[in-house]
N, C-alpha and C positions, 0 to 999 in steps of 0.2 A: 787610287787615282780619283775616285769619287769623293773620298774624304778631303783631299787637298782642294778640289774644286768647291766643295761646300765651305770650307774655311775662307776661301778667297772671296766668295760671294758675300759672306757675313762681313768680312773686312771692308768691303766696298760699300756696303749698305748702311753700316753703322755710322751715325754722324759724329763728327769730330767736335768735341765740346770745348776742348783747350788746345788749339793748334800750336800755340807757342809755349809748350809745356816742357819742363825738364824735371829730373828726378835725381836723388842722391841716395846711395846706400851708405848709411852712416856707420863709422867705425871708430875705435879708440884712437888709432894712430894713423888711419888712412880713410879717405872718403872717395867712393867711386860716383862720379856724376855722368849722366846720360842726357843727351839731347836728340831731337829728331834727326835721322840719318841725312836729310836733305840740307841741314844747317852748316855742316862742316865735314871735312874729310874723315875727322876723327871724332865720332859721336860719343864715345865713351872714353873718358879720361879719369886718372887717379890724381888726387891732391892730398897733401899732408894736412895735419890738423893744427899747425901753428897759425898765429893770427895772419902772418903774411901769406900763407898758403891759402887761407880762407878768402882773403881779399883778392888773391889771384884767381880763385874759383869764381867769385862774383863777377870780376871783369870779363872772364871768359864767357859767362852766361849773358852778360850785356852784349858781347860781340856776336853772340849767336841769336840775338833778339828774343830772348826768353822773357816771358811775362809772369808765368806761374810756375811754382815749384813745389814738389812733393817729396816728403821724407817720412820715414817711420819713426816712431818715438822709441829710439833705442836708448836705455838707460838714461843718462844725462849728457850723452855725447852730442845730442842734437841741438842742445840749448845755444852754444856759441854761434854756430853757422845759422841757426834760426833767427837770432837777434840781428846778425849782421844783414841777412837777406831782408828782414822786415824793415830795417832802418833804411835800406837802399830802395825801398818801394816795390819790391816783388810780392806777388800774392802767394804766400806760402801756405801749403796744405800739410798739416801735421796729422798723419793717419795712424790708425791702430794696425799693428801688424797682423792681427787676427783678420781683419777685413781683407787685406791683400792676399793672405794665405788661402782664404776660402774661395777666391775667384778661380774657376777651373780654366785649363786650356794652356798652362805654361809649358814651354819647351825646355828641354835640358841645356841647350846651348845659349840660352838667353840669360844674361846676368841679371842680378837683382834690381840694379838701377834701371836697366833697360825695360824690364818688366814693369816696374812702377811707373816709368815714363809712358809707357804704352797704356796702361790702365787708366792713368790720370788723364791722358789726352782724350780718351773716349768717355771721361766722366764716370768712371766705375768705382772711384774712391771718394769717401766722405771725409771732409776735414773734421778732426776732433775739436771740440770746444776748448778755447784757451782764452782767458780774460787778458785785457790789454791794458797798457798805461799804468795808472796808479792802482788799479784793482789787482794787477799782477804783482806790483810791489806790496800791497797789503797782504796778498796771499802768501808771499814769501816770508813776511814777518811772522804771520800767524802759524805758518808750518814751522818755522825756526822755534818759536815759542813752545810748541807741542813737543818738538824734539828735545829741547832742554828740560822740560818736565819729565820726559820719559828718562832721561839721564839721572835727574835728581831722585827719581823713585828707586832707582837701583841702589842709591847710597842710603834710602830709608831702610832697605833690606839689610844693609851692611851694619847699620846702627842696631837693628833688632838682633842680628847675629852677635855682635859684641855684648850686648846686654845679657843675652842667653847664656853666653860663655861665663859671665859673671854671676848667673843665676839671679839676675835682676828681672823680675817678670813685670816690668812696667808696661810693656805692649800688650799684656794680657788683662790689665786692670783699667786702662785708659783706652778710649776709642781710637786715638791717634796720637802717636808719640811725636808728631810734628805740630800738634795743636798747642794751645796756650799752656796747658799743664805739662805736657810731655817735653817740649823744648825748654821750658823754665827748670825743670828737674835735671834734664841732661846737661844743661849749661852749668848748673850749680855743682853737679858731679864732677865735671871736668875742671871746675874752679877749685876743687879740693873738698867740697861738702860731702862727707860719706856718712853722715848721722841720718839713718832712716826716718827718725822722728822729725827732724828739722826739714828733711826733704819732702815729707809727707804734707807738711803745713804750707807748702808752696802751691798746692793744688789750686786750680781756678774754681771759683764758687759755682761754675756751671758744670763741674765734673761730677759725674754721678757716683763714682767710687768714693768711698769714705776715706778719711785720713788714716784710719787704722788699717783698712785693706791695702792702701798704698804703702803704708809703713812696712807691712809683712812682705809685700812684693819687692821692696828696695833693700831687703836684708840679704846680702850676698858677699862674695869675695871681690874686692876692688883690686884686682892685679894689674900691674903696670902695663903688661903687654896688651891686655883687653882695653884698658883705658886709652892706650895710644891709638888702637884701631878705632875705637868709638870717636876719638877726637878728629882723626883724619876724615872719617865718614861725614861727621857733622860739618867740618870746613868745606868739603866737597859740596855737600848739600846747600850750604849757604852760598857758595860761589856760583852754583847754577841758578839759584833764585835771584842773585844779584843780575845775572844776564837775562833772566826772564823780566826783570824790572825794566831793563834797557829795551827790551822788545816792546814793552807796554808803551814806553814813551814814543817809540817810532810808530806804533800802531795808532795811538792817539793823534800824533801829528798828521798821519796820512788821512784819517777820517775827517780831521778839521779842514785839510786842503780840499778834500772831495766835497764836503758840505759847502765850502765857500765857493767852489766852482760850479756846483750843480745842486746845491741843497734845495730841498722841497719842504723842509720843515716849517710848519706854521701851526699856530694854536698852542694849546697846552699839552704837555705830555701826560697821558693817561696814568692813573695810579698803578703801581706795580701789583702784579698778581702773585709775586714771590715775596716771602718775608724773611726767608733764610738766605744767608750768604753762601754762594757756591764755593766749593773747594777750588783753590788756586785761581780765584777771581782776580780780574785785572785791577790795576791800581787807579782806574778812572771809571767814570760812569758810562759803561758801554751802551746801555739802553737809551740814554739821553743822546749820545753821539750818533747812533744809528737813527734815531727819530729826526735829528737835525739833517741827516743825509737823505732819508726816504720820505719823510713827512708822515710816517705811519709807524706804529709800534708792533713789530713782529712778535713780541713776547705775548701779545694778547691771544695768539694761536695756542691751543693746547699742546703741551709737550715742547714748546720752544722757550728756552731761556735766553738770557742776554749773550752768553758765549756761543751757543748754538746758532744764534741769529747772526753773530759776527762771522761765524765760520762759514755759513751759507753765502753771506755777502762776499767774503774773501774768495771762495771757490767759484761762485756763479755770477758775481757781479751784482750791481744794482739795477740792471735791466735784463728781464727774462724774455725779451723779444725773440731770442734765438730759438725758443721753444714755442710753437704755435699753440699749445694747449697744456693742460695739466697732464694729459696722457702722455705727450711727448716728453715732458719733464720727468715723469715717473719712470718711463722706459730708459731715459738717459741715465737715471739713478740706478738702473738695473733692479728696480723693486716690482716692475710689472711682471706677472707670471708668463711663462712661455705659452705658446699657442700651437703646440705641436699635435695636429689632428690627422688621422688617417682612417678612411671609412667611417667617419662619424664618431670615432672613438679617440679620446684624448690619450695621447701616448706619453706626454710629459707637460707638466706645468710648473716646472721648477724655474726659479729666477736664475739669471746668469750671474756668474761670479764676476766681482767688480773690485777694483782697487781704488775706486773713487773715494775720496775722503768726505766728500759732501753727503754720501748716502748713509753713513753710519756715524754714531756718536759714541760716547763712552757708555751710555746706557741703553743703546739699542738703535732702531732705525728711525730716520727722519720721518715724522708724522705728517699727515695731511698735506700732500703735495698740491692738491687743488686749492686749499686755503692759502698756501704760500704763493701761488700764481696769482690769486685774486688780490691778495694784500699788496703784492708788488705793484700791480696795474691799476689799482684804484687811484 
């Protein structure tokens, strides 16, 4: 009896932050939506996931005078309803499922949607950061480009396998079979050139391996079935890189539109600190495009190249006002150490696991978070 009274007092004293709040339990084939019990006789309703069902859900929320809406980021099922709600003017809170799970006090007879609605109405859930407008479009193109490069990388392995089956050790004597020397030789092999000496003379002048070494590496058995596998792997590799080039065109167009709308570029672009061309570099000058948008060169920060700078803009946007300081930004990246202390003893200082694409790169962790914040805001 005492326990119930205590909970009742807590409910009465806790301020209502979002009185016109609703929530949805996102699913693949069905969404469960919940509003406050005083808005309708049926505060919890189920809706399908077809577009007509989603618009019916939004209309029902309008009838219940809902202003803010909360949902968990479940796979990609939340994206269609999120975009519809955002377009209709609702304040949509996309929250991490971990945050809702760690709030104690849930009853067994309360559905997920009701529990989310209750937590959100009392302001106990924080909205995850999500870029809007053209930044979200830019992020989609950059992520698609990375996905295509991952697919292309698997076909590089298929080419290496086919070469090994023919005992052609090309990938052991050149640094990259998709470089100038490697692709030139592979295309010549598929065109019918099987003379190791002639193939070796196709080496690029920058190749460190000598023509004699390459000639020995290209002495093998050119069997038809292995050549067929090599041909298909190369065709798929080329196809994915064609799609990557299409992504580059879209990314460049979005950056130009952003620069036209809110470009801050002025003065001369500083000289580049990098002289080597990055692997899988874009087909346009990324550094110049970002300078036209930001008015500053992020690549002047140690550890930041053109592609990583673009990736940060795509994931975080061109305005870091969502994070009050570099410490907040570092914590959001899950790069800040934990502060679990008991009795003056540090129990754990491990960083949290994160799936954030902006916290890691191909070569490691994003460096100098404070420098990034300062460069953005100057």
